[in-house]
C-alpha positions in Angstrom: 4.5 7.6 -5.2 8.2 9.5 -6.8 8.7 12.6 -6.1 11.0 14.2 -8.8 11.4 18.1 -9.6 11.7 17.2 -13.5 8.6 16.4 -15.1 10.2 16.0 -18.7 11.8 13.1 -17.7 8.9 10.7 -16.0 7.8 9.4 -19.5 10.6 9.0 -21.1 11.7 6.6 -18.3 7.8 5.1 -18.1 6.7 2.9 -21.1 3.2 2.1 -21.6 3.0 -1.7 -20.8 -0.4 -3.0 -19.6 -1.3 -5.7 -17.3 -4.0 -7.1 -15.7 -2.5 -7.1 -12.0 -2.6 -3.7 -9.9 0.9 -2.7 -8.2 0.3 0.3 -5.5 2.8 2.8 -6.3 5.4 3.7 -2.9 7.1 6.6 -2.5 10.7 7.1 -3.8 12.9 9.8 -3.0 16.6 10.4 -3.6 18.7 8.2 -2.1 22.6 7.6 -3.2 23.0 4.0 -2.0 20.7 2.9 -4.4 22.2 -0.9 -5.0 21.7 -1.5 -0.9 18.1 -0.2 -0.7 17.2 -2.0 -3.9 18.1 -5.4 -2.2 16.3 -4.6 1.0 13.0 -3.8 -1.0 13.4 -6.9 -2.7 14.4 -9.2 0.8 11.0 -7.4 2.3 9.0 -8.3 -0.4 10.4 -11.7 -1.0 10.0 -12.6 3.1 6.6 -11.1 3.4 5.0 -13.8 1.0 3.3 -10.9 -1.3 4.8 -11.3 -4.1 7.7 -12.5 -6.0 10.1 -10.0 -6.6 11.3 -8.8 -10.3 12.5 -5.7 -9.6 14.4 -3.4 -12.0 16.3 -0.1 -11.2 15.4 3.1 -13.0 17.5 6.1 -12.7 15.9 9.8 -13.0 17.4 12.5 -12.0 19.6 10.6 -9.3 15.9 9.4 -8.1 16.2 5.3 -7.8 13.4 3.7 -8.4 12.9 -0.2 -7.8 9.6 -1.4 -10.5 8.0 -4.6 -9.3 7.3 -6.0 -13.1 6.5 -3.5 -15.8 3.9 -0.2 -15.4 2.1 2.0 -17.6 2.9 5.5 -17.9 2.4 7.6 -14.9 -0.1 10.3 -13.7 1.1 13.1 -11.7 -0.1 15.2 -9.0 1.8 18.7 -8.1 2.7 19.6 -4.7 3.2 23.1 -2.9 6.2 22.3 -1.2 7.2 25.7 0.2 5.0 28.8 1.3 8.0 31.1 0.1 9.8 30.2 -3.4 13.5 28.8 -3.5 15.6 30.8 -5.5 18.0 28.0 -6.6 17.7 28.2 -10.0 18.6 31.7 -12.0 15.6 32.7 -13.9 12.8 31.7 -11.4 12.1 30.5 -7.9 10.3 27.4 -7.5 7.3 26.6 -5.3 6.4 23.0 -6.1 7.9 19.7 -6.8 5.8 16.5 -8.9 4.6 13.6 -7.6 4.0 10.7 -10.1 1.6 8.0 -9.7 1.6 4.7 -11.7 0.0 1.3 -11.5 0.4 -1.5 -13.8 -3.0 -1.1 -15.4 -5.0 2.8 -14.8 -8.0 1.0 -16.1 -8.4 -1.7 -13.2 -7.3 1.2 -10.5 -9.8 2.7 -8.5 -9.9 6.5 -9.1 -7.3 8.6 -6.3 -10.3 9.9 -4.0 -10.3 11.4 0.0 -14.0 12.6 -0.3 -17.3 11.6 -1.6 -20.1 13.3 -3.8 -22.7 15.2 -2.0 -26.6 13.9 -2.1 -28.4 16.3 -4.8 -25.5 18.0 -5.8 -26.2 18.9 -9.6 -23.1 18.3 -12.5 -24.1 20.0 -15.9 -23.7 17.7 -19.0 -22.7 20.3 -20.8 -18.5 21.5 -21.2 -17.4 23.8 -23.5 -14.2 23.4 -25.3 -15.4 19.5 -25.5 -15.4 17.5 -28.7 -18.9 17.6 -30.4 -21.1 14.2 -29.8 -24.9 13.1 -30.0 -26.2 11.4 -26.8 -29.5 9.7 -26.7 -31.5 10.2 -24.1 -34.0 7.6 -23.8 -37.8 7.7 -22.6 -38.5 8.6 -19.3 -34.7 9.2 -18.3 -35.0 13.2 -17.6 -37.2 14.8 -15.1 -38.3 17.9 -16.4 -39.3 21.0 -14.7 -43.0 21.9 -16.5 -45.4 18.7 -16.1 -46.7 18.7 -19.5 -44.6 20.2 -22.4 -43.6 19.5 -26.4 -40.3 20.6 -27.4 -39.4 21.5 -31.2 -35.9 20.8 -32.7 -33.8 23.8 -33.3 -30.9 25.1 -32.0 -30.5 25.7 -28.1 -26.7 27.2 -28.3 -26.2 29.9 -26.4 -22.8 32.0 -26.0 -19.8 29.3 -25.6 -22.6 26.5 -25.1 -23.1 24.6 -28.2 -26.5 22.8 -27.8 -28.8 21.4 -30.7 -32.0 19.6 -30.1 -32.6 16.8 -33.0 -35.9 15.3 -32.3 -39.2 16.3 -30.9 -39.6 15.8 -27.4 -43.1 15.3 -25.4 -43.4 15.9 -22.2 -45.5 14.3 -19.4 -46.0 14.5 -16.1 -43.1 15.8 -15.8 -41.0 13.0 -17.7 -40.0 12.4 -21.7 -42.4 9.9 -23.2 -40.4 9.4 -26.3 -36.4 8.9 -26.8 -34.8 12.1 -28.0 -31.2 13.0 -29.2 -29.2 16.1 -28.1 -26.0 17.3 -29.7 -23.1 19.3 -27.8 -19.7 19.6 -26.3 -20.6 17.2 -23.4 -18.4 16.1 -20.4 -20.2 12.3 -20.8 -19.8 10.0 -23.4 -23.3 8.2 -24.4 -21.8 4.9 -22.5 -21.4 7.0 -19.4 -24.8 8.3 -19.9 -26.1 4.6 -20.1 -24.6 4.0 -16.7 -26.0 6.9 -14.9 -29.2 5.9 -15.9 -28.9 2.4 -15.0 -28.2 3.3 -11.3 -31.0 5.3 -11.3 -29.4 8.6 -10.3 -31.3 11.7 -12.1 -31.2 13.7 -14.9 -32.7 17.1 -15.0 -34.0 19.6 -17.5 -35.5 22.7 -15.8 -35.6 25.1 -18.7 -35.1 25.8 -22.7 -32.5 26.0 -24.0 -31.9 22.4 -22.7 -28.9 22.6 -20.2 -29.1 18.8 -18.9 -27.4 18.0 -15.6 -26.9 15.0 -13.2 -28.0 15.0 -10.0 -25.8 12.8 -8.0 -27.3 10.7 -5.1 -24.1 11.3 -2.9 -22.0 9.1 -1.4 -20.2 8.1 -4.6 -16.2 8.3 -5.0 -14.9 12.1 -6.1 -12.2 12.0 -7.9 -9.0 14.2 -6.5 -7.4 17.0 -9.0 -3.8 17.1 -9.1 -2.9 20.4 -7.1 -2.5 19.3 -3.3 -1.4 22.6 -1.6 -2.7 24.0 1.5 -5.7 25.7 0.2 -7.0 22.2 -1.8 -6.8 19.7 0.5 -5.0 20.9 3.0 -1.9 19.6 2.7 0.9 21.4 4.3 4.4 22.6 3.1 7.8 21.2 3.6 8.1 24.1 6.6 5.3 22.1 8.2 7.4 19.1 8.0 10.2 20.3 10.2 7.9 21.5 12.7 6.1 18.5 12.9 9.0 16.5 13.4 10.4 18.2 15.8 7.1 18.4 17.7 7.6 14.8 17.9 11.1 14.2 18.5 11.8 17.5 20.9 14.3 18.5 18.1 15.3 19.4 14.3 16.8 16.1 13.9 16.1 15.4 10.2 16.3 17.4 7.0 13.9 17.6 4.4 11.0 15.5 5.9 8.0 15.2 3.8 4.5 17.1 5.7 2.5 14.5 7.6 -0.8 16.0 5.7 0.6 15.2 2.1 1.6 11.5 2.6 -2.0 11.1 4.8 -3.7 12.5 1.8 -1.8 10.2 -0.9 -2.8 7.4 1.6 -5.7 8.1 2.2 -6.2 8.5 -2.0 -4.9 4.8 -2.8 -6.6 2.8 -0.2 -9.9 4.5 0.4 -11.6 1.2 -1.6 -9.3 -1.3 0.8 -8.9 -0.3 4.4 -6.6 -3.7 4.9 -4.6 -2.4 2.4 -0.2 -2.9 3.2 1.6 0.5 2.3 5.0 -0.2 1.6 7.7 2.5 2.1 11.3 1.6 1.1 12.8 5.0 2.0 11.0 5.9 5.2 13.3 8.3 5.9 11.8 9.9 9.2 8.7 7.4 9.2 6.3 10.0 8.1 4.3 7.2 6.1 4.0 4.7 8.8 2.5 7.6 11.0 0.1 8.4 8.2 -0.7 4.9 7.8 -1.5 4.9 12.0 -3.4 8.2 12.1 -5.5 7.0 9.3 -6.6 4.0 11.0 -7.2 5.5 13.8 -9.6 8.3 12.3 -11.6 5.9 9.6 -11.3 2.6 11.9 -9.3 1.0 8.8 -6.7 -2.2 9.7 -3.8 -1.0 7.0 -0.2 -2.0 7.7 2.8 -0.3 6.5 6.4 -2.0 5.8 9.1 0.5 6.4 12.3 0.1 5.2 15.8 2.2 6.1 19.1 1.6 5.4 21.1 2.2 9.2 23.0 5.1 7.3 25.3 6.8 10.4 24.6 10.1 11.4 27.2 13.0 11.3 28.5 13.5 14.9 28.1 16.8 14.9 24.4 16.9 13.5 21.4 17.4 16.4 20.2 13.8 16.2 23.5 12.7 16.6 23.9 14.7 19.8 20.6 13.8 21.2 21.6 10.3 21.0 20.5 8.7 17.4 23.5 7.1 15.4 21.1 6.2 12.3 18.5 7.4 10.5 16.8 4.0 11.4 17.1 5.3 14.8 15.1 8.0 14.2 12.6 6.2 11.9 11.9 3.6 14.9 11.4 6.6 17.3 9.1 8.3 15.4 6.9 5.4 14.9 7.0 4.8 18.4 6.2 8.3 19.5 3.3 8.0 17.5 2.3 4.8 18.7 2.2 5.8 22.7 0.2 9.1 21.9 -2.5 6.9 19.8 -2.8 4.5 22.5 -3.0 7.6 24.7 -5.6 9.3 23.1 -7.4 6.1 21.2 -7.4 3.5 23.9 -10.0 1.5 22.2 -9.0 1.9 19.1 -5.2 1.0 19.2 -5.4 -2.3 21.6 -3.6 -4.4 18.7 -1.2 -1.0 17.7 2.4 -2.2 17.6 5.2 -2.2 15.7 8.0 -5.0 14.7 11.5 -4.6 13.9 14.0 -6.3 12.1 17.3 -5.9 10.4 18.7 -7.9 7.8 21.1 -10.2 8.6 22.8 -13.5 7.4 20.8 -16.6 7.9 20.6 -18.4 11.3 20.6 -21.5 9.4 23.5 -23.0 7.3 23.7 -23.0 3.5 24.7 -25.5 1.6 28.0 -24.7 -1.0 27.2 -26.4 -4.2 30.7 -25.4 -5.4 32.6 -28.0 -3.6 33.7 -31.0 -5.7 36.2 -32.4 -3.6 34.6 -36.0 -2.3 35.9 -35.3 1.3 35.1 -31.4 1.6 31.4 -32.9 0.7 31.5 -35.8 3.2 33.0 -32.8 5.6 30.1 -30.4 4.9 27.2 -33.4 4.8 28.6 -34.3 8.3 28.3 -30.4 9.3 24.6 -29.8 8.0 23.2 -32.6 10.5 22.7 -29.4 12.4 21.4 -26.8 10.1 21.3 -24.2 12.8 24.6 -22.0 13.5 23.7 -20.8 17.2 20.9 -23.6 18.9 20.4 -21.0 21.4 19.0 -18.2 19.2 15.8 -19.7 19.1 13.7 -16.5 18.9 15.9 -15.2 15.9 15.0 -18.9 14.4 11.2 -18.4 15.1 11.6 -15.1 12.8 13.5 -16.4 10.0 11.1 -19.6 9.7 8.2 -17.7 9.8 8.8 -15.5 7.1 10.5 -18.1 4.7 7.3 -19.8 5.4 5.9 -16.5 3.8 3.8 -16.0 7.2 6.0 -13.1 8.6 4.8 -9.7 10.1 1.5 -10.0 8.0 0.6 -13.4 8.0 0.1 -13.9 11.8 -2.3 -12.9 14.4 -0.2 -13.6 17.0 2.9 -15.2 18.2 2.6 -16.8 22.2 5.5 -17.0 24.7 7.3 -19.8 24.6 5.7 -22.7 26.4 6.9 -26.2 28.0 5.0 -28.8 27.6 4.3 -31.6 30.1 6.8 -34.0 28.3 9.4 -31.3 28.8 10.3 -29.7 25.8 9.2 -26.4 24.7 7.3 -25.3 21.6 6.3 -21.2 20.0 3.1 -21.4 18.7 1.6 -19.3 15.9 -1.5 -18.2 15.4 -2.3 -18.4 11.4 -4.6 -16.1 9.6 -6.5 -19.2 8.8 -6.8 -19.2 13.1 -4.9 -22.4 12.9 -2.1 -22.8 14.8 1.5 -23.6 13.7 4.3 -24.9 16.3 8.5 -24.9 15.7 10.1 -27.1 18.3 14.0 -26.4 18.6 14.4 -28.9 21.3 15.8 -32.5 21.0 12.7 -34.9 20.1 11.5 -37.1 22.9 8.4 -39.5 21.9 5.9 -38.2 24.4 6.0 -34.8 22.4 4.3 -36.9 19.8 1.6 -37.3 21.6 0.9 -33.4 22.4 1.2 -32.8 19.1 -1.7 -35.0 18.2 -3.8 -34.1 21.1 -3.6 -30.3 20.1 -3.9 -31.0 16.4 -1.9 -28.1 14.7 -1.9 -27.6 11.2 1.9 -27.4 11.0 4.8 -28.6 12.7 8.5 -27.3 12.0 10.9 -28.8 13.4 15.0 -29.1 13.1 16.8 -31.5 12.0 19.3 -31.3 14.9 15.8 -32.1 17.2 15.9 -36.1 16.2 19.6 -37.3 18.0 21.5 -40.7 19.1 20.9 -43.9 17.2 17.3 -43.4 17.4 16.8 -40.1 15.4 16.2 -41.7 12.1 14.0 -44.2 13.3 11.8 -41.7 15.3 12.1 -38.9 12.5 10.5 -41.7 10.4 7.7 -42.9 12.7 6.7 -39.2 13.8 5.8 -38.3 9.8 3.9 -41.2 9.4 1.9 -40.7 12.4 1.5 -36.8 11.9 0.4 -37.1 8.3 -2.1 -39.9 9.5 -3.7 -37.0 11.6 -3.0 -34.5 8.7 -0.8 -32.4 10.3 2.2 -31.3 8.2 5.8 -32.0 9.1 8.7 -30.0 8.0 12.1 -30.5 9.0 14.9 -28.0 8.5 
């Protein structure tokens, strides 16, 4: 989602380019360090393995936008952001802001929805002001209030409703025995009418002049309208957001947070069709999006996951947040997430058993990188010798484990569980990871011994990752070659870093 205050600038920046894949929108708020934040976005997309990032930067009234690929022109939502208007403009007060919602192809994107239709509710087909069209009603498709009747072609317009019956209609046992046409201003096209009839929904006509109604069977997705306010979707204002955050953290520690109810409504609107969605928030601020996702899961039993990115921007020393012990905005984000997790675990222990949050900090790699700019033979030889051990710090096993998981596309979203380090009978410690396919991945960072091979073959993990430095001594190369051959024969993949 993109929150902006000037509607006219949106469509100028978004050019309609269609693509078959859907791109969920993420919220983008004002930020003055856009370059660094874009890099964070690209890193997160890359390490989670969800999609190869091809990001471009766009500027909209000092708002930063990171886009995956090309997007179509956005739809918009209007949020009532304040109970009382802000008189910052010299001519009028402002109570609303716009939220741009975009997808790579709106034709493939599911509708925004937070509700379903009510069983038995009638929806009139006539819609005054629409263009004139003719609808064909097949034989037996309409239920009439009269058991047996005959209607003849005539003008059935009345007031501002334009309707003309073009054919004779014979009703027997409450059903039309012949097809007939109506000309008028309708909300449905012929193709949509055909879909309604094929789905066995009920069409009724209760009187003459004809005013056909579509009677919903109930439970269908109900599209949202674009006004988000306390009186429509129970969406709070920015004043509510400040109160919510103060209740959670115990103080007014963040400027201009977004109301929980707004973000929760938007998250529900775009994930109602997939309760296993991954929700990104590259400008997480006070952590409202992560909060909303966790609450939604507790509410509807979903398994949504969220990824929040926030630069560790330093807080002013005279701010209330700094006095309370927070040093960066990221500290506030983490604190809110942790407090919400604790709250939900206390309120819904049976629904939140696996609820947790992993924190990552972008940092240089734990492994040495080949410098391709070197051309001197002596320097190349030195680099080859240095890369016999690819890791920078052999004792940083947890950090290496995390990086290798991310680089293999597993990350926080691709594994079910990571066990505690286990020391095998051969004396070597391994890290075991349960993947989404319920097969294990083993990682080992300690010197190799022949007995480890037997333990690996016996356990039969799907893949083993080891460091080049695990194979030391004069027999190291021979040990590695033999291990590769033996594991390949057992259909176990070996990756050596």
